C-alpha positions in Angstrom: 152.5 129.2 129.8 151.7 125.5 129.2 155.3 124.5 130.3 154.9 126.7 133.4 151.7 125.0 134.3 153.5 121.6 134.5 156.0 123.1 136.9 153.9 124.9 139.5 152.7 123.6 142.8 149.2 122.1 142.7 147.8 124.9 144.9 149.1 127.5 142.4 147.4 125.6 139.6 144.1 125.4 141.4 144.4 129.2 142.1 145.0 129.7 138.3 141.9 127.8 137.4 139.9 129.7 140.1 140.9 132.9 138.3 139.7 131.4 135.1 136.3 130.5 136.5 133.6 131.7 134.0 130.3 130.8 136.0 129.3 128.8 139.0 126.0 127.8 140.8 125.0 125.1 143.2 125.5 122.4 140.5 128.2 123.4 138.2 131.5 125.3 137.9 132.5 126.4 134.5 136.2 127.1 133.7 138.3 128.6 130.8 140.7 125.7 130.3 144.3 126.8 129.4 146.4 125.6 126.5 148.7 122.6 127.2 147.0 121.5 130.5 145.9 117.9 130.4 142.6 116.8 132.0 143.9 113.5 133.1 147.2 112.4 134.5 149.6 109.9 132.7 153.3 109.1 132.1 155.4 112.4 132.2 152.5 114.5 133.3 153.2 116.4 136.6 150.0 118.5 136.7 146.5 117.9 135.4 143.0 119.2 136.1 141.7 116.0 137.6 144.4 116.1 140.4 143.6 119.6 141.6 139.8 119.4 141.6 139.7 118.9 145.5 141.8 121.9 146.1 139.8 124.0 143.5 136.5 123.0 145.3 137.9 124.3 148.6 139.1 127.5 147.1 135.7 128.2 145.5 133.4 127.1 148.5 135.1 126.1 151.7 137.5 123.7 153.4 134.8 121.1 153.7 133.7 121.2 150.1 133.3 118.0 148.2 135.8 117.6 145.4 134.6 118.7 142.0 133.9 116.2 139.3 134.8 116.0 135.6 131.7 115.8 133.3 133.6 115.7 129.9 137.1 116.2 128.5 139.0 118.6 126.3 142.4 117.5 124.7 145.5 118.9 126.2 146.0 121.4 123.4 142.5 122.5 123.3 141.4 125.7 125.1 138.0 127.1 126.1 134.8 126.2 127.9 134.9 123.2 130.4 132.1 122.1 132.8 132.8 120.7 136.3 130.1 119.3 138.7 129.9 120.1 142.4 128.4 116.6 143.1 128.4 113.0 141.8 124.7 113.3 141.1 125.2 116.4 139.0 128.2 114.9 137.2 126.2 111.9 136.2 123.3 114.0 135.0 125.6 116.2 132.9 127.5 113.1 131.5 124.3 111.7 130.3 123.4 114.9 128.5 126.8 114.7 126.7 126.4 110.9 126.0 122.9 111.6 124.5 124.2 114.6 122.5 121.9 117.0 124.1 124.8 119.4 124.7 125.6 121.9 121.9 129.3 122.5 121.5 130.9 125.2 119.1 134.6 125.2 118.4 136.7 127.7 116.5 139.8 126.6 114.6 142.4 127.9 112.4 143.3 125.6 109.6 145.2 125.5 106.3 143.4 126.1 103.1 140.0 127.3 102.2 137.2 124.7 102.4 135.0 124.1 99.4 132.1 124.5 99.9 132.5 127.1 102.6 129.9 125.4 104.8 128.9 121.8 105.1 129.2 118.5 106.9 132.3 116.2 107.3 131.7 112.6 108.2 134.8 110.5 108.6 134.8 107.5 111.2 137.5 107.5 114.0 139.0 104.5 115.5 141.6 103.9 118.4 145.0 102.7 117.1 148.3 101.9 118.7 151.1 104.4 117.9 154.6 103.1 117.6 157.2 105.4 119.1 159.7 105.4 121.9 156.8 104.8 124.3 153.9 103.0 122.6 150.4 104.5 123.2 147.0 104.6 121.7 145.2 107.6 120.1 142.2 108.2 118.0 142.9 108.3 114.2 140.7 108.9 111.1 139.3 105.8 109.4 137.9 107.2 106.1 135.5 105.0 104.0 137.1 106.3 100.8 140.6 106.9 99.5 142.2 108.4 96.5 143.7 106.0 93.9 147.4 106.8 93.4 147.4 105.6 89.7 144.4 107.7 88.3 143.2 109.8 91.1 139.8 108.1 91.3 137.9 107.8 94.6 137.7 104.1 95.7 136.0 102.6 98.6 138.4 101.6 101.5 138.1 98.5 103.7 136.0 99.7 106.8 137.2 99.1 110.3 134.3 97.4 112.2 135.6 99.2 115.4 135.3 102.6 113.9 133.0 105.1 115.5 130.9 107.7 113.5 132.2 111.3 113.7 130.1 113.9 112.1 131.1 117.5 112.3 129.2 120.6 110.8 131.6 123.4 109.7 131.3 126.9 108.5 134.0 129.2 107.3 134.0 132.4 109.3 137.1 134.1 107.5 139.8 133.4 105.0 143.2 134.9 104.3 146.9 134.2 104.1 146.1 130.6 102.6 144.3 129.8 106.0 140.8 129.8 107.3 139.0 130.5 110.5 136.3 127.8 110.9 133.4 127.3 113.3 132.9 123.6 114.1 130.0 121.9 115.6 130.5 118.2 116.4 127.2 116.2 115.8 128.5 112.8 116.9 131.9 111.7 118.4 134.7 114.2 118.9 136.0 117.3 117.1 139.3 116.0 115.7 142.0 118.0 113.9 145.3 116.4 112.9 148.2 117.7 114.9 151.5 117.2 113.0 154.3 119.2 111.5 152.9 120.7 108.3 154.6 122.4 105.3 153.1 125.9 105.4 152.6 128.1 102.3 155.1 130.9 101.8 152.5 133.5 102.4 151.4 132.0 105.8 155.0 131.8 106.9 155.7 135.3 105.9 152.6 136.6 107.9 153.5 134.6 110.9 157.3 135.7 110.5 158.1 132.0 110.9 160.7 129.7 109.3 159.4 126.3 107.8 161.7 124.5 110.2 159.9 126.1 113.2 156.4 125.2 112.0 156.3 122.1 114.1 156.2 124.3 117.2 153.1 126.1 116.2 150.4 125.3 118.8 147.1 123.8 117.8 144.6 126.5 117.3 141.3 124.8 118.5 139.1 126.7 120.9 135.9 125.5 122.7 134.2 128.7 122.1 130.7 128.0 123.2 128.8 125.4 125.1 125.0 125.2 125.7 123.9 122.9 128.7 120.2 122.2 129.0 120.3 121.7 132.7 116.8 122.8 133.8 116.9 126.3 132.4 119.4 126.2 129.4 122.9 127.5 130.4 124.9 129.2 127.6 128.6 129.7 128.1 130.8 131.6 125.8 134.6 131.9 126.2 136.8 134.5 124.4 139.7 133.4 122.4 143.1 133.1 124.2 145.8 135.7 123.5 147.9 133.4 121.4 145.0 132.6 119.2 143.9 136.3 118.8 147.6 137.1 117.9 147.7 134.5 115.1 144.5 135.8 113.7 145.9 139.3 113.6 149.2 138.2 111.9 147.2 136.2 109.4 144.8 139.1 108.8 141.8 136.8 109.6 138.9 139.0 110.7 137.0 137.9 113.6 133.2 138.0 112.7 131.3 140.7 114.5 128.1 138.7 115.2 
């Protein structure tokens, strides 16, 4: 699906986003962002949400509609609730709510292992670093304050990066099975960051997914913006159901979705 979204005409992409509209009023439009669709353009990106906002606005309203405006961003691989504004004034107001941490955001994620304790807070600073590859680029990486000593396993303080930003996330385990867990994540400061890299999966997980270890690198990131509460006058509470691929993985891993 994500590969197809990169190939379609912008008008078709705008129509897809229109079909995925969860809510709209005179100030905002809320969409269910699909997997693999970038919010912003860049090298090698043919289609992105930002480029089709003028078309989407016309489809939702009329031919004279002002282009919609981005209020926040979700990573390319993240799915779920995304808020757009109908005017520059509304966009600035909503961006300020995000900046001052007045917007409550809840994510669901599938991760390896079982957290101990099953509920708590993770605080690991993040910093922007250059990644050396065939095409150098910058990305946000973890900058932990402590590291494990290779000689004796002791926890020792690491040299801090003065450019690092605080990143605090509250987590709660919703389900555990097949050497994996379904977590609820609530970013308190900064962004909700999960490492996206080829991983060695346990035999039980591979068996449940009917997957060979060599194919593990092709697994999609399972990170979903499940709920967003926007205090815009009267609080607006948006909930977005899990995408089909996420639900399918939950079933394969026998991770039961909570009823509440």
